[in-house]
C-alpha positions as CSV (number, residue, x, y, z in Angstrom):
1,M,-82.2,8.0,192.9
2,L,-80.5,7.7,189.3
3,F,-79.6,10.0,187.0
4,G,-79.7,8.3,183.6
5,V,-79.0,9.4,180.0
6,L,-80.3,7.8,176.6
7,P,-80.6,9.0,173.1
8,S,-83.5,10.7,172.3
9,T,-84.8,8.1,169.9
10,S,-83.9,5.2,172.4
11,P,-87.1,2.9,173.1
12,L,-85.6,2.5,176.8
13,L,-86.1,6.2,177.2
14,K,-89.9,5.5,178.4
15,Q,-89.0,2.1,180.1
16,F,-86.7,4.2,182.9
17,T,-88.1,3.6,186.1
18,A,-85.7,5.4,188.3
19,A,-83.9,8.2,186.6
20,A,-83.5,12.1,185.4
21,V,-82.6,12.0,181.7
22,F,-80.7,14.7,180.3
23,F,-79.3,15.4,176.9
24,Y,-76.9,17.8,175.1
25,P,-75.4,18.4,171.6
26,L,-71.8,17.9,170.9
27,A,-69.9,17.7,167.6
28,G,-73.2,17.6,165.6
29,R,-74.5,14.8,167.5
30,R,-76.6,14.2,170.6
31,V,-74.8,12.6,173.4
32,A,-75.5,12.2,177.0
33,S,-74.6,14.5,179.9
34,T,-73.6,12.9,183.2
35,G,-75.0,15.9,185.4
36,A,-71.5,16.9,186.3
37,P,-71.0,20.8,186.6
38,V,-69.0,21.7,183.7
39,I,-70.3,20.3,180.0
40,A,-68.9,21.2,176.9
41,G,-70.9,23.9,175.0
42,Q,-71.6,27.8,174.7
43,D,-74.3,28.2,177.4
44,K,-74.1,28.4,181.1
45,A,-76.8,26.6,183.5
46,T,-77.8,27.6,186.9
47,I,-78.3,25.3,189.9
48,L,-80.3,26.4,192.7
49,F,-79.6,25.0,196.1
50,P,-81.7,25.8,199.4
51,D,-79.2,26.5,202.6
52,T,-81.3,23.9,204.8
53,N,-79.0,21.1,203.9
54,E,-82.0,19.4,201.8
55,V,-79.4,19.1,199.1
56,F,-76.0,17.2,199.4
57,Y,-73.4,19.3,197.7
58,N,-69.8,19.5,198.5
59,P,-67.9,22.3,196.6
60,I,-64.8,20.4,197.0
61,Q,-66.1,17.8,194.7
62,E,-65.5,20.3,191.7
63,F,-62.1,18.5,191.1
64,N,-64.0,15.2,191.1
65,R,-66.6,16.3,188.7
66,D,-64.2,17.8,186.3
67,I,-61.8,14.8,185.9
68,S,-65.1,12.6,185.7
69,I,-66.3,14.7,182.7
70,A,-62.8,14.7,181.3
71,A,-62.6,10.8,181.5
72,I,-65.8,10.3,180.2
73,R,-65.3,12.6,177.3
74,T,-61.9,10.8,176.6
75,W,-63.3,7.2,177.0
76,D,-66.1,8.4,174.6
77,E,-63.4,9.7,171.5
78,V,-61.8,6.0,171.9
79,F,-65.1,4.2,172.0
80,Q,-66.6,6.2,168.8
81,E,-63.0,5.3,167.1
82,E,-63.1,1.8,167.9
83,R,-66.9,1.5,166.8
84,S,-65.8,3.1,163.5
85,A,-62.9,0.8,163.1
86,R,-65.1,-2.1,163.7
87,L,-67.5,-1.0,161.1
88,A,-64.8,-0.4,158.5
89,E,-63.7,-4.0,158.9
90,K,-67.0,-5.2,158.3
91,K,-67.5,-3.4,155.3
92,A,-64.2,-4.6,154.1
93,R,-65.3,-8.0,154.6
94,R,-68.6,-7.8,153.0
95,E,-66.7,-6.3,150.0
96,A,-64.3,-8.8,149.8
97,N,-67.0,-11.6,150.2
98,A,-69.1,-9.5,147.3
99,A,-66.2,-9.6,145.1
100,K,-65.6,-13.5,145.6
101,R,-68.8,-14.0,144.8
102,A,-69.2,-12.2,141.6
103,Q,-66.0,-14.2,140.6
104,E,-67.8,-17.4,141.4
105,G,-70.8,-16.0,139.2
106,L,-73.1,-16.0,142.4
107,E,-75.4,-13.1,143.4
108,P,-74.5,-10.6,146.1
109,L,-75.9,-11.4,149.5
110,P,-78.4,-8.8,150.7
111,E,-77.4,-6.2,152.9
112,K,-78.9,-5.1,156.1
113,E,-81.5,-2.8,155.8
114,Y,-81.8,0.3,158.1
115,P,-84.7,2.8,158.6
116,E,-84.9,5.6,156.3
117,G,-82.7,8.4,157.2
118,T,-80.1,6.4,159.5
119,D,-76.7,6.3,158.6
120,P,-75.2,3.1,160.4
121,S,-71.7,4.8,160.1
122,A,-72.6,8.2,161.8
123,L,-71.4,9.0,165.2
124,R,-73.9,7.8,167.8
125,G,-74.9,9.2,171.4
126,I,-73.8,7.3,174.3
127,T,-76.1,5.9,177.3
128,I,-75.1,7.0,180.7
129,L,-76.4,6.0,183.9
130,E,-75.5,8.0,187.2
131,A,-76.9,5.8,189.8
132,L,-77.3,8.3,192.4
133,S,-78.1,11.6,191.4
134,A,-81.2,14.0,192.0
135,S,-80.2,17.8,191.6
136,G,-79.0,17.1,188.0
137,L,-75.6,18.3,189.6
138,R,-75.0,15.7,192.1
139,S,-77.3,13.5,194.4
140,I,-80.0,14.7,196.9
141,R,-80.1,12.0,199.5
142,D,-84.0,12.4,200.0
143,S,-85.8,10.9,197.3
144,Q,-88.9,12.9,198.3
145,H,-87.5,15.9,197.4
146,A,-85.1,14.5,194.6
147,V,-87.6,14.6,191.3
148,A,-88.7,18.1,192.4
149,S,-85.2,19.5,192.5
150,I,-84.3,18.1,189.1
151,K,-87.8,19.4,187.7
152,R,-87.3,22.7,189.2
153,N,-83.7,23.2,188.0
154,A,-84.9,22.0,184.6
155,E,-87.3,24.6,184.7
156,F,-85.0,27.2,185.6
157,N,-82.4,26.4,182.8
158,E,-85.2,26.5,180.4
159,I,-84.6,22.8,179.7
160,S,-87.8,21.0,178.0
161,P,-89.4,18.2,179.4
162,D,-88.5,16.1,176.5
163,L,-84.9,16.4,177.1
164,L,-84.9,15.9,180.9
165,E,-87.0,13.2,182.4
166,P,-86.5,12.5,186.2
167,H,-87.9,9.6,188.2
168,K,-87.2,8.1,191.5
169,G,-86.7,4.5,192.4
170,D,-84.0,1.9,193.4
171,A,-80.8,2.0,191.8
172,I,-80.0,-1.6,192.4
173,D,-83.2,-2.7,190.9
174,V,-82.4,-0.5,187.7
175,L,-79.1,-2.1,187.2
176,Y,-80.5,-5.7,187.4
177,Q,-83.1,-4.5,184.8
178,H,-80.3,-3.7,182.4
179,R,-78.3,-6.4,182.5
180,D,-79.6,-7.6,178.8
181,P,-76.7,-7.1,176.3
182,M,-79.4,-5.0,174.4
183,K,-80.3,-2.8,177.4
184,R,-77.0,-1.9,179.0
185,Y,-75.5,1.2,179.4
186,D,-72.4,2.8,177.8
187,V,-71.2,4.6,181.1
188,I,-72.4,3.8,184.5
189,D,-71.3,6.2,187.5
190,L,-71.4,4.9,191.2
191,D,-70.8,7.9,193.3
192,P,-72.6,6.8,196.5
193,Y,-72.4,8.4,200.1
194,G,-70.1,5.9,201.4
195,T,-69.0,2.5,200.0
196,A,-70.0,1.4,196.3
197,S,-70.0,-2.2,197.2
198,P,-73.8,-2.7,197.1
199,F,-73.9,-1.5,193.3
200,I,-70.9,-3.4,191.9
201,D,-72.4,-6.4,191.0
202,G,-75.3,-5.0,189.4
203,A,-73.2,-2.3,187.7
204,V,-70.6,-4.9,186.1
205,Q,-73.4,-6.6,184.5
206,A,-75.4,-3.6,183.1
207,V,-72.5,-1.8,181.2
208,S,-71.9,-2.4,177.9
209,D,-68.8,-4.4,176.2
210,G,-65.9,-2.0,176.4
211,G,-68.4,0.6,178.5
212,L,-67.0,2.7,181.2
213,L,-67.5,2.1,184.6
214,C,-66.7,5.0,187.4
215,V,-66.8,4.1,190.9
216,T,-66.3,6.2,193.9
217,S,-65.8,5.0,197.5
218,T,-65.4,7.5,200.4
219,D,-65.1,4.8,203.2
220,L,-61.5,5.0,203.6
221,G,-61.9,4.1,207.3
222,V,-62.8,0.7,206.5
223,L,-60.4,0.3,203.1
224,A,-57.3,2.1,204.6
225,G,-57.5,1.3,208.3
226,T,-57.1,-1.8,210.4
227,N,-60.1,-1.1,212.8
228,Y,-62.6,-2.8,210.7
229,T,-61.0,-5.6,208.9
230,E,-64.0,-7.6,209.3
231,T,-66.0,-4.8,207.4
232,C,-63.6,-4.6,204.6
233,F,-63.5,-8.4,204.0
234,A,-67.5,-8.4,204.1
235,K,-67.6,-5.7,201.9
236,Y,-64.8,-6.0,199.3
237,G,-63.5,-9.7,199.8
238,G,-60.2,-8.8,201.2
239,H,-58.0,-7.3,204.1
240,P,-56.5,-3.6,204.5
241,V,-53.1,-2.9,205.9
242,K,-51.7,-0.8,208.5
243,A,-48.8,0.8,206.3
244,E,-48.0,4.4,204.8
245,F,-49.1,2.9,201.4
246,C,-52.5,1.9,202.8
247,H,-54.4,4.3,200.5
248,E,-53.0,2.5,197.0
249,V,-54.1,-0.9,199.3
250,A,-57.3,0.5,199.2
251,L,-57.4,1.2,195.4
252,R,-56.2,-2.4,194.8
253,L,-59.0,-3.7,197.0
254,V,-61.8,-2.0,195.3
255,L,-60.5,-3.0,191.9
256,Q,-60.1,-6.8,193.0
257,T,-63.9,-6.6,193.9
258,L,-64.9,-5.2,190.6
259,S,-62.6,-7.8,188.5
260,T,-63.8,-10.5,190.9
261,S,-67.7,-9.5,190.5
262,A,-67.3,-9.2,186.9
263,A,-65.5,-12.5,186.5
264,R,-68.7,-14.4,187.7
265,Y,-70.2,-13.4,184.5
266,K,-67.4,-14.1,182.3
267,R,-66.3,-10.3,182.2
268,H,-63.1,-8.7,183.0
269,V,-61.8,-5.0,183.7
270,V,-59.3,-2.9,182.7
271,P,-58.3,0.1,184.8
272,L,-58.0,3.4,183.0
273,V,-57.2,5.7,185.8
274,S,-57.4,4.8,189.3
275,L,-56.9,7.6,191.8
276,S,-56.7,8.4,195.6
277,I,-57.8,11.8,196.1
278,D,-58.2,13.8,199.1
279,Y,-60.5,11.5,201.4
280,Y,-62.0,9.4,198.6
281,L,-61.2,6.5,195.9
282,R,-62.0,7.5,192.4
283,G,-61.8,4.6,189.5
284,F,-62.5,4.4,185.9
285,V,-62.6,1.0,184.4
286,R,-63.7,-0.5,181.2
287,V,-65.3,-3.8,181.4
288,Y,-65.3,-6.4,178.6
289,T,-66.5,-9.9,178.1
290,S,-64.2,-12.6,177.7
291,A,-64.0,-15.9,179.3
292,A,-60.4,-16.3,178.6
293,E,-59.2,-13.2,179.9
294,V,-60.8,-13.9,183.2
295,K,-58.4,-16.3,184.1
296,M,-55.6,-13.9,183.8
297,I,-56.6,-11.6,186.8
298,A,-56.4,-13.6,190.1
299,R,-53.4,-12.0,192.1
300,C,-52.6,-11.2,195.6
301,Q,-50.3,-8.5,196.9
302,S,-48.7,-8.3,200.4
303,T,-45.4,-6.3,201.1
304,Y,-43.8,-9.2,199.3
305,T,-46.0,-10.1,196.4
306,Q,-47.5,-13.2,196.0
307,S,-49.5,-14.5,193.2
308,L,-52.6,-16.6,194.2
309,G,-52.5,-18.4,190.8
310,K,-49.8,-19.7,188.3
311,M,-50.0,-20.3,184.5
312,S,-47.9,-22.3,182.4
313,E,-47.8,-22.7,178.3
314,G,-47.7,-25.7,176.6
315,P,-45.7,-26.5,173.5
316,K,-48.7,-25.8,171.1
317,G,-49.3,-22.5,173.1
318,N,-52.1,-24.0,175.1
319,K,-52.5,-22.2,178.8
320,K,-52.9,-24.2,182.1
321,F,-53.6,-22.7,185.2
322,G,-53.1,-23.9,188.8
323,V,-52.5,-22.9,192.4
324,N,-49.4,-21.0,193.6
325,T,-47.0,-22.2,195.6
326,G,-45.8,-20.0,198.7
327,P,-45.4,-18.1,200.9
328,P,-42.2,-16.3,199.6
329,V,-40.9,-15.2,202.6
330,D,-40.4,-16.7,206.1
331,G,-42.8,-15.9,209.4
332,R,-40.5,-12.7,210.2
333,C,-38.9,-10.3,208.2
334,E,-35.1,-11.1,207.4
335,H,-34.6,-6.8,207.8
336,C,-36.3,-6.0,211.1
337,G,-37.3,-9.3,212.5
338,S,-40.9,-8.3,212.5
339,K,-43.8,-10.8,212.3
340,F,-45.4,-10.2,208.6
341,H,-49.3,-9.3,208.2
342,V,-51.0,-10.6,205.5
343,A,-53.5,-8.2,203.3
344,G,-55.8,-8.9,200.5
345,P,-56.2,-10.5,198.1
346,M,-56.4,-7.4,196.0
347,W,-55.9,-6.3,192.7
348,G,-52.1,-7.1,191.6
349,T,-51.5,-5.5,188.2
350,V,-51.5,-2.1,186.5
351,L,-53.5,0.5,188.1
352,H,-53.5,2.8,185.1
353,S,-53.8,2.9,181.1
354,V,-50.8,5.2,180.0
355,S,-52.4,5.6,176.4
356,F,-55.9,6.7,177.9
357,I,-54.2,9.2,180.2
358,E,-52.0,10.6,177.2
359,R,-55.5,11.3,175.5
360,M,-56.9,12.6,178.8
361,L,-54.1,14.9,179.3
362,N,-54.4,16.3,175.5
363,H,-58.4,16.9,175.9
364,V,-57.8,18.6,179.3
365,K,-54.9,20.8,177.9
366,D,-57.3,21.7,175.0
367,A,-60.2,22.6,177.0
368,S,-58.8,24.9,179.8
369,A,-62.3,26.8,179.8
370,L,-64.1,23.8,180.2
371,Y,-62.4,22.9,183.8
372,K,-61.9,25.3,186.5
373,T,-59.7,22.7,188.6
374,Q,-57.6,22.1,184.9
375,P,-54.1,22.9,186.8
376,R,-54.6,20.0,189.3
377,I,-56.1,17.6,186.8
378,L,-52.9,18.0,184.8
379,G,-50.8,17.5,187.7
380,M,-52.5,14.4,189.2
381,L,-52.9,12.5,185.8
382,T,-49.3,13.4,184.9
383,L,-48.0,11.8,188.0
384,C,-50.2,8.7,187.3
385,K,-48.6,8.7,184.1
386,E,-45.2,8.7,185.3
387,E,-45.6,5.9,188.1
388,I,-44.2,2.5,187.4
389,E,-45.5,-0.8,187.2
390,A,-44.5,-1.8,191.1
391,P,-47.0,-2.1,193.9
392,F,-47.3,0.2,196.9
393,Y,-44.6,2.6,197.6
394,Y,-42.3,4.0,200.3
395,T,-41.8,7.5,201.5
396,A,-38.9,9.2,202.5
397,N,-40.0,10.6,205.9
398,G,-41.1,7.2,206.6
399,L,-37.7,5.3,205.8
400,S,-36.3,8.1,207.9
401,G,-38.6,7.6,211.2
402,I,-37.7,3.6,210.7
403,V,-34.2,3.8,211.4
404,H,-34.3,7.4,213.4
405,C,-32.1,9.4,211.4
406,T,-31.9,12.8,209.7
407,S,-34.5,12.7,207.2
408,I,-33.0,11.9,203.9
409,P,-34.2,14.2,201.2
410,L,-36.4,12.5,198.4
411,L,-34.2,13.2,195.4
412,K,-31.2,11.7,197.3
413,V,-33.3,8.4,197.8
414,I,-34.4,8.5,194.0
415,S,-31.0,9.1,192.8
416,A,-29.3,6.3,194.7
417,L,-31.7,4.0,193.3
418,L,-31.5,5.3,189.6
419,H,-27.7,4.9,189.7
420,Q,-28.0,1.2,190.7
421,G,-30.3,1.0,187.7
422,Y,-33.7,0.2,189.3
423,K,-37.0,2.5,188.2
424,V,-38.1,4.8,190.3
425,S,-41.3,7.1,190.3
426,G,-43.7,8.8,192.6
427,S,-47.3,7.9,193.6
428,H,-50.3,10.4,193.3
429,A,-51.8,8.9,196.5
430,A,-49.0,10.5,198.7
431,Q,-46.5,13.3,198.9
432,G,-43.1,12.3,199.0
433,S,-43.7,8.9,198.0
434,I,-41.5,6.6,196.4
435,K,-42.5,3.5,194.0
436,T,-39.7,1.3,193.0
437,N,-38.8,-2.4,191.7
438,A,-35.7,-2.4,193.8
439,P,-36.3,-5.1,196.4
440,P,-36.1,-4.2,200.3
441,S,-32.9,-5.0,200.6
442,V,-31.6,-2.3,198.1
443,I,-33.9,0.2,200.1
444,W,-32.4,-0.5,203.3
445,D,-28.8,-0.4,201.9
446,V,-29.5,3.0,200.6
447,M,-30.6,4.0,204.4
448,R,-27.8,2.3,205.8
449,S,-25.4,4.4,203.5
450,W,-27.3,7.5,204.6
451,V,-26.7,6.9,208.3
452,K,-22.9,6.1,207.8
453,L,-23.2,9.8,206.4
454,N,-25.4,10.9,209.2
455,P,-25.0,8.9,212.3
456,V,-27.6,8.3,214.8
457,K,-27.4,7.7,218.5
458,N,-29.1,5.9,221.0
459,V,-30.5,3.0,218.7
460,K,-31.5,0.1,221.0
461,P,-29.9,-3.2,219.5
462,D,-33.4,-5.0,219.6
463,S,-35.4,-2.5,217.8
464,P,-36.2,-2.4,214.2
465,A,-33.8,0.3,213.6
466,G,-31.3,-1.5,215.7
467,K,-31.5,-4.6,213.7
468,I,-31.5,-2.8,210.4
469,L,-28.4,-0.7,210.9
470,A,-26.3,-3.8,212.2
471,V,-26.3,-5.1,209.2
472,E,-23.4,-3.6,206.9
473,P,-24.6,-2.3,203.3
474,K,-23.6,-4.9,200.6
475,T,-23.6,-1.7,197.9
476,V,-22.8,1.9,199.1
477,A,-25.3,4.1,197.8
478,N,-24.0,6.9,195.3
479,F,-26.2,9.8,196.2
480,E,-25.0,12.5,193.8
481,M,-27.9,13.8,192.0
482,H,-29.1,11.5,188.8
483,P,-29.9,13.6,185.8
484,N,-33.3,11.7,185.6
485,A,-34.2,12.1,189.4
486,Q,-36.4,15.1,188.7
487,S,-39.5,14.0,186.9
488,E,-41.4,15.7,184.4
489,S,-44.3,16.9,186.7
490,R,-41.6,18.4,189.0
491,K,-39.7,19.8,186.7
492,N,-42.6,21.6,185.0
493,H,-44.0,22.7,188.4
494,L,-47.3,21.2,188.0
495,V,-50.0,21.1,190.9
496,R,-49.2,17.6,192.1
497,Y,-50.4,17.4,195.6
498,Q,-53.0,19.7,196.3
499,I,-53.5,21.5,199.9
500,N,-56.5,21.4,201.9
501,P,-58.7,24.4,200.5
502,T,-60.9,25.0,203.2
503,K,-60.8,25.1,207.1
504,N,-62.4,21.7,208.6
505,W,-62.1,20.4,205.2
506,G,-63.5,17.0,204.3
507,P,-66.8,15.0,203.5
508,Q,-70.0,17.1,204.2
509,A,-72.8,16.1,206.0
510,K,-75.6,13.7,204.4
511,A,-78.7,15.9,203.2
512,G,-81.6,16.2,205.5
513,G,-83.0,18.2,208.3
514,G,-84.1,21.9,207.9
515,N,-87.2,23.3,207.1
516,K,-87.5,22.0,203.4
517,R,-90.9,23.5,202.7
518,K,-89.7,26.9,203.6
519,A,-86.6,26.1,201.4
520,D,-89.1,25.0,198.5
521,E,-91.1,28.1,198.8
522,D,-88.0,30.2,198.8
523,I,-86.7,28.5,195.7
524,T,-89.7,29.1,193.8
525,K,-89.7,32.9,194.6
526,T,-86.1,33.4,193.4
527,I,-86.6,31.4,190.2
528,E,-88.8,33.9,188.4
529,G,-86.8,36.6,189.0
530,E,-83.6,35.0,188.3
531,K,-84.8,33.4,185.1
532,S,-85.9,37.2,183.9
533,A,-82.7,38.9,184.8
534,K,-80.8,35.8,183.2
535,L,-82.9,36.2,179.6
536,E,-82.2,40.2,179.9
537,R,-78.9,39.7,179.9
538,A,-78.8,36.9,177.6
539,S,-81.0,38.7,175.1
540,A,-78.6,42.0,175.2
541,E,-75.7,39.5,173.8
542,S,-77.9,37.8,171.3
543,P,-81.5,38.8,170.1
544,N,-82.5,35.3,169.3
545,I,-81.0,33.6,172.5
546,K,-84.7,32.1,173.3
547,D,-84.0,30.0,170.2
548,K,-81.0,28.9,170.7
549,V,-81.5,27.8,174.4
550,L,-82.4,24.2,173.8
551,V,-80.1,23.7,171.0
552,N,-76.9,25.0,172.6
553,N,-77.6,24.7,176.5
554,A,-74.6,22.2,177.3
555,H,-73.4,23.8,180.3
556,L,-74.2,23.2,183.9
557,M,-72.8,25.4,186.5
558,V,-69.8,25.0,189.0
559,P,-71.6,26.1,192.5
560,V,-70.2,28.7,194.4
561,K,-72.0,30.2,197.5
562,E,-73.4,33.4,196.4
563,S,-76.5,33.9,198.2
564,I,-79.6,35.1,197.2
565,D,-82.3,35.4,200.1
566,N,-82.6,31.7,201.6
567,T,-81.5,30.2,198.3
568,V,-77.8,29.5,196.9
569,C,-77.9,30.1,193.1
570,V,-74.5,28.8,191.8
571,Q,-73.1,29.6,188.8
572,Q,-69.6,29.9,186.7
């Protein structure tokens, strides 16, 4: 079931085979809504949900919806600026060419004609395909009831059928039907219940050049564990690793899948924000068409980084690509003597675009009324901005556990590394994490120095801890507080790591079961009464509210469980 958004004038609107189409006004132009619960505007909408689990709805996903809207809005600003710059460049070239022809006594070339009333330089709407949606908020995983639910919510919120057109169909079919560059979507959102891998091949072809691809994967048991390595390889083309940084490995495996899928069609991806959130992954990447850039993206990561390919540049600037040599390590670890395990191949470069995150932060700061989860968005994005460009991370507790010593304070590890001139940051993926460009030998010298100040007892000589501690540190660590040890997010007391908000918290059950017919009847009984009450309240605030509903209705509601008979009416 798909949720798609197209400009109202688009000829593709009637061709849509499996979508709910919804529009809303923004900054004087028609822009597509993603169906997420919080959209910019004046009025607020209400989404009706039955209490029979017919609807797949997880209130914890409010943060996901908020940060997705923030990312799409920030990307839209960048996208429109780039488009305006291209138009200005074309105009300058035309004017220069016209001046040159005039000097040569030639007639100016005819300009391209546009339909009457059309301004090519005006901001245009964007097209958004949410590939798995139904209620208009997030997905109902029962296609038989999906379209009815979208129509019901549209009617309740007085959305004209001309503005919202729901359909049901196969998401993969729709993606492949829109591979043509003239039919592609500006934004594609993949938010399945489980893995996104079946949809990725079609999505990287159906998104426009420079468009935004949003991907969610909730199968962390496959991506971040080692019990289903064959499943991970089948779905993502790489192996996970059993380590503290397993969630970053999971992110890189998904990015590598996006990258290799796009490369088949001479396209490449540029990560904007890559997040490990709670029990799922959420990534935002831009997709471009460039055969040259495709050659630059094949790398593999393990505990020690190993590039799959190598590049050399000739005297004339021509690039030559080849297979790399390796591995860069022996069969056993030089520090603990253990065997190495190989993970990947996976994405080996940056996870985020700092410039995009900075714009996204500015947008969220200026729109506090739009995002109920604003504190957490600001905290997580700031952490992402602070992350250095180094693969994976350690944790202070994990390092202490390996050598069986008293837990070393996080700031002491950071200070010791900063005093030696290395870069250090945290990771948004784990509390107490340490990302650094320091080699493992330096890390273990820091821990050896800590153990000398805090001796350990009864360490077996043949154990990893015994082998690590048997070596004297080449450099004695300085544990005095470094002036840069505390990051901006820590100094400003941002919400960096969210605690579990509810008991037995985690993924919700799939939709299905319950008396769906009874749920439909209960909702139908509720609609008229609630609609009347809503309009009465609105009319008291503005006598002309009925004339404004379709113009300003740009807000969908954040659901909170507020029981009305057998229906859950959600509102923010």
